[in-house]
N, C-alpha and C positions, 0 to 999 in steps of 0.2 A: 504494500500500500504506500502511495506517495504522501509525503508530508505536504502541508500547505505551501511551504517555500518551494519545494520541488515542482509542485503543480504550477505555481506562478512563473517559475523560470521556463517551464515547457510552454506555457500559454504565450509568453512574450514572443516566441518564435512565430506564432501564428497571428499575432495581433499587430496591426499597423497603426501608426500615429496619424494625426491630421496631416502633418507635413508629408508623410509617406504617400498618403492617398492623393493629396493635392499634386504632388510631383507625378504620380502615375497617370492622373487624369488631365494634367496640364491646365489646372485651374488654381485660383488663389485659395489659401487656407480658409479665409472667411467664407468662401463659397461652400467648402466642405462642411463647416460648422452649420451653415444655413440649410444645406441639403439634409444633414443628419437631424436637425431640429424639425424639419418638415417631413421627415420620414422617407425621403427620396432614396437614401442609401441606408442599409441596415448598420446600426452602430451600437456600441456598448458604452454607456455613460458611467463613469467612475466617480463616486463621491458627489457631494452637493456643497459647493463652496460659493463664496461671493465673487471669486475670480472666474476666469473662463473655465468651463467644465472640462474635466479630463475625459476625452472621448477616444475610444479605440475602435478599430474595424477588423473584422475577420478577413484575413488574407484571401481565403477561398471565395467568400461571397463577393468581394470586390473584383476579383479576377474573372468572375463569370460574366 
């Protein structure tokens, strides 16, 4: 059984940042945030802070 830390390390290989996705799709990071907010692209929101939300994207879903 994997520990939480091991799971997080494995997941990082499959999760993309906003910058990664923006580069892949040749758009601005702000566009990616907006698309994620609107549900145009599937995303994973991490935490709830007053700053920009931490958003990650599943590599496989983005590449489809």
